[in-house]
N, C-alpha and C positions, 0 to 999 in steps of 0.2 A: 477504817472508820470508827471502830468500838461503837459505843452507844450515842445516837444523835437524837434530839428533840427540835422540831421546827413548828410553830404555830402557823397554820396556814390562812386561817381565819377566824377570828374569836369577837362575836358580838351576837346581839339578839337579832341580827339579819342572816347569821350564819356561823356556825363552827366547825372547824376542819383542824385536827392537830394531827402531826406525822411522828411516827417514832420506827427508827431504823436501826439495824446493825448491819454487818458486811453480808449477813445472808438473809435476813427478815426486815421487811417494811410493812407497817399497819397504820392505819389511821384511826384515831378516836373519833367518833362520830364523823358524818359528812354532810353538813347541811348547805349545801349550794343550790340555789334555788332555781337555775336553771340547767339544762342539760349541756348547753354550749359552754358556759362557764364552769361547771364542773368538767368537762374534756379538756379545757384550756387549762385548769388548774393541774390536772393528772399530767398533760403533756408538759407542763414547764417544770413539776417538781418530781415526777414519777417516770417520765419518759414514754415512750408511745411504741408499742403497747405498755401501759403503766406496769411498773414493776412493784407489784402490790399484792401482797398476801392476804390481807383480811382488812376488813373494817371492824370495829369494836364500837358497839352502840351504848351510849350511856342512858337515853330513855328517849321516847317516842314523839318529843316535841319537834315542830317543823324546823327551827334552827338548828336541829343536831342531827335530823335524818329527815328527808322527805322524797315528794314523787321524782322530782327530777335525778337526784343522786341515785335512788334505788333504780329508775331507769338505767342508768349509765353502768351501775354497778352490775345490774342483771345481764345488760348485753356484754360486759366483759367477764361475767361469770366469776365474779368476785364473791369470796364468801362474806357474809355479815352475821358477826357472833352479837346477840344479845340475849338478855335473858329471857326464860320462857314466857313470863308474862308481858314482856316488851314485845315480842314475836307476835303476840295476838293482836296488841294493841298497832303494830307498823301495818298488818295485814288489814285491820279494820279502817284504818285512818288515812292509809297511803296507797295500799297496793289493790288493783282490779284483776281484770281476767286479762293477763298479760302472756304474749308469745312466749318470752323470755323472762320467768319471774325471777326476782333475786333469792339467792341461796341463803334462807335465813337460818341460822344455827344456833339453838338455844343453848344458852350457860346457866349453870344454877350459881351458887354463892361461892362455890369452890374455885380454887385456881385452876386455869387450864393453862395449855402450852400453844402456842402459835411460832413455830419454827424456833429458833433459839431464844425466844421471849416468853417468859412467863408472867401471865396476867391474873391479878387478884382482883375479883370485883369488891368493892366496899359499897354497901348500902348507905345512901345519904337522904336525909328528909329534904324534899321540894315541894311541888305539886302534889297533894294528897291522891290526885286521881292517876298519876303517872309515876310508877316505880322507877328511882333512879339511881346511877350509880357513877361512884367515883372510881379511880382504878390505881393499884400499884403495879409498877412494871419493873421486872428484874431480867437483867441479862448478866449471867455469872454473879459477882458480888455486886454489881452497879445497880441502883436502885432509884425510881423516881416516882412521883406521886402526881396523880393530875386530878382534880377535883375542881368541878363547876356546879352551878345550880344546885345549892343547897343553904341552908339558913341557921344551921346550928354547928359551931366550929368544933364542939366535941366527936362529931361524928365521923372526922378524919385526924383528929388531934395525935393519937396513938400511933399514928403512920409515919408521922411526918418526923420523927426523933432521929432516924438513920439515914434518910433519905439524901441522895447525892445530889436531886433536881427536883424542884417542887413547881408544878404549874398549879395556881390557885386563882379562885374567883375573887375579884375585888369589885362587887357590880355597881354600888351607888354611893354617892357622898349624901348624908342625911339632910344636911341644908337644902340640896338640889331637888332630892325627893320630895321636900315640903314643898317646894316651888312648884314641881312638876309632878304632883302626885300620881301615882301608879301602884294600885294594890298587889300587883303580879309580884313588884319589887320586894314584898314580904316574904316570897319563897327563896330570896336570894341573898347573898352574903354582901354586907355593908363594909364600907372602907374601916371602920374602926373594929368590926367583927374580925375581918382579915389581917389587920394590924396586931390584933391581941393573940389571934392564933399563932401567928408567925414568931411574936415575941416569945409567947409561952413555949413553944417548940424548941427555940435556940436556946432556952435556959436550960431544955432538958438535956440536951447533946454535948459530948464533949467536943466535937468539930463540926464547923459550920457546913451547911449543904454549899456546893459549888456555885449554885446559881438559883434565883427564885424569878419567877416570871408571873406577873399578875394579869389575869385574862377575864373576858367576857364583861367589859366595862360598859356602862349603858352610854348611850349617846348623848340623852338629854340630861342624864342624871349623874353624870361623872366626867371628870377629865384625867388623864396621865398626871398631871402634876398634883391634884387631889389625892389619888391612890397613893403615889409615892409618898407624897408628904406625911399621910397619916401614918404609913409604916415607920419611916423615920422618926418622926415626932413619939412614936409610941415606945420604940427602943430609946430613945433618949429620956424618956420620962422613967422607963425602967431601969436605966442604965445599964443596958445591954449593948454588945457590941454588934452593930450593923455589918458583919465582917464576910459576907458574900455580895455576890453581884446581884443587883436587883433591877429588873426590867420590866416593861409593859409590851403586851403583846397587841401589835395595831388591830383595829376593828377590821378593815377591809384589804389587807394586805399579808403577806408573809412577814414573818418575824426572822431575825438572824438565826442560824443555826446553833444551837448549843450543844456543845460536845462534851459528853460527861467523860471524865479522865478515871 
């Protein structure tokens, strides 16, 4: 199998990303809003009982971790890794007096290991009330970068230069944001900022990533075509070769499986 990535859900209605090797399977976030849907997703992609070693949580917003998912994960005794400050926010926001409480394991900003995956948290600027992280994940020499829910490209720019695969937010189109105003969008990365981030990263590296997937697109304030076009036009304007596979994560369904060679 090697190293594989698949977006299972990616939108403001719920985010759940799967990273696995032959030995280890982890989810990055699990914002699935009903227990039935969460169990069905696990059965479909992870088997029954789920072959899942851990969930790693970026932050405590409900579209990234929620009551229903915590209930299922607690029932399955699957450890949930999150920053120490986020542990407290999850307990305050989502967890009550449960018979099977979730196994919340705090991490710091240091790299930690889950099976044969090395996970490096990257603090990113998002909602000031919710500490938020992107992640660099390594399996041997293979490297992927996952970053959503942030609004300053420089927070992750240095990590993209040698990544084999990149999953990055392209949350909104500026004109659609003007037409459908939402102040929360200011905490997210716009199409032009995503395009500039990817273009500058490509300029700094000798070889392209194998693939880039755009995620966390707003339903009202973005489309797949607008996000892809913004990236293509930026690369063309800068005369930079777009020499990697570019895809968009479906909002409410699983994406294709990306195998990192």
